[in-house]
C-alpha angles and dihedrals in degrees: 000000000000090000089055091048091049092050090051093047092050096047105031119119136183123248111272094242095050111116144150122016093350092061090045091052092049093047091047090051092052090045089056094047092049091048090051091049092048088053092056095117092040092051095047093045095049090044085059090050091053097042103042107087119232090246090060129227134282092358094307120120117248096252091053092049090050090052092052091047093050093048090049092050092048092047092049092051090052093045091048090049092240085130129030125228091253090052090049089055089055090049090051089053088056088053091056094044092047096046093051090052093046093049090052095045096050095043118121093252095052109026096178088157138343144217102226101189129084121253136170090219097058118125121186088349093305122113109227093232089071091078088067090064089065092039089054090063091050092047090053093051092048094048094044091051091058100039096047093040088232123206123187119213125198095005111180119249109290095239090057092047091049092047094052090045091053092047091050091052093045091051090062086066105031099048088078089064113023104024136276112286093176096123093046089053090046089053090050091049089048091055093042096052099029093113096035117113131183116221113205138172116223091175124339103325129072116245128181142205137173111278090224089061089053090053092052095046094049089047090054094054091047088053089053090050089050090056089053092049094050092044089058089048096242087136132352139209116224092256090054098056095092098036133349119263133174114281108256113267091234087077087069090068091046092052092047090055090047088054088057088057091045091051091051092053093047091046090066094065106113099233091046096044089061089066095056122095114210112187114237 
């Protein structure tokens, strides 16, 4: 069924005489459907987060149930050929990157946030399912790239993109010791990607937008998802231990920068790299 839907989304076209607001409405509808389809892993994973009770299921703690659910979803996507083996390798890299960051942030010396519930699959205070939250972002980017037939124009040299991605990741660790250089890195990313545009196809015509805007928008929706996760008590920031409050808006900027790093990792997939134009 999903294969049939994907084929339709990739080949659909509007009637030749469709113009004005009707064409806009149809393109907007297809844009929404493609976004929803690209969020398949995200939607299934967060549905699990919302549906699994805090007490767990069948004698298993909640975090362990979420890990089993996430592994099952990922395995099903690979079996159904909704993701390739190479794409799965990229997703696994997000797991490693995310787990390292989580282990550092929840450590006794940092305590940026915490996972309050017991689990058998906790390592260094981090439940192993948490890596799937980072993998979900990578999965979305991979799926959206295919469904929207993305093309990147005026991408910066790869060595520069990799360097800024590494510095962004390092700053998540080092800002606890030598200061937060987030806004300096954001300024560097702004200059690096200022001319970069993403060309996408909601229906049968190519549209384009600044890649920086895409980074900010994706970061915003991740921030919304983080509010949902903390509201359900999956993890908590120190200021949320007594009573829940909205995650500070500064996290939006942090997530947007993390999307830059995610994009850089995904961009190195062979079949995606072929669609990126790097000026000589």
